[in-house]
N, C-alpha and C positions, 0 to 999 in steps of 0.2 A: 228425647230429652237428654239422655246420657251423652250423646254425641255433641249436643250444643254445650252442655256443661264442660265437657272435655275440651272443646274448642276454646271456650272462654278461659279456662284454666291455662291452657298452653299459651294463648295470646297474652295473658296477664304475666306469666312467668317470663316469656320472651321479651316483653316490653321493659322489664326490669334489668335485662342483661345489657352489658356494655359490649357493643359490637366493634367499636373503634379502638384500636390499640395505639399507644404512643410509640413512635419510632424512638429508639434510645437516643439518637442524636438530636431529637426535638425537645428533650427534657429541659434544655437550657434556653430555649426560645422564650423571649420576654414578651409579655402582653403589655404594650405601652399605651400612651395617650399622645395626642398631637404635640403637646408641649415637650414630650420626652424624646422626640426624634430630630431635634435641631442638630444639624451637622451629620445626620445619617443620610445614606443614599437610598432613595426610593427605588426598589427593584421592579415591583409588579403589583398587581392585584390578583387575588385568587378567590374563586367562588367555590364553596364547599357545600355538600348536601348529604343528609342522612335521612333515614326513614323517620317520619314523625308519628307514624301509626303502624300498628300491626293488625292488618285486616280492619275491622271496624273499631278497634280499640286504640285510642290516642296514647302516645308515650308521654311521660312527664316532660314539661318544659325544661326543667333543670337538667334532665338526662340528655335531652336533645341539644341544649346549649353547650353542655360539657363536651359532647362528642364533636360538635361543630368546632369548638375551640381546639380540641385535639387534632382534628383534620387540618385546621388552619396552621397550627404549629408544624405538623408533618409537611405540609406544602411549603412552608417557609424554608425548611431545610432543603427541600428539593430545588428551590429557586435560589439557594445560596444566601438566604436571609437569616437573621438572628432575632428579629423583632417583628411583631405584628400589631396592627391596630385594627379593631373592628370598624369597618366602614358602615355596615348596616347592622340592625338588630336581627336576631334569629326570627325567621318567618317561614312557615310551612316547611321546616326542615332545611332551610337554606340560609347562608350568610356569606357576606363578602368581607375579606380582610385585605388590608394594604400591607405589603411585605417590605421591610427595610433591612439594610445592612448597616449596623451601627459600630462595627469593630474597626 
């Protein structure tokens, strides 16, 4: 019983942690909408993924969505972009973003 309680405690604490860190150059990446990218160059689409559970314990939807957004911004920088638009909603720890260069 102690081992099970310890496992649940560890999974709960781990599920609250942020595993994805923002690349310092991605802090200025804008999350836009379709109407905000007129005149911008579409560079690519990127698919990002994070763990949506730790063992049998689900992570919070907000935490997963936040980490997906962070990964989307990081990928935008890697692709030479400065703006992302979510193409899909977060689902099963995955999301697709469209990357634009608007400068």
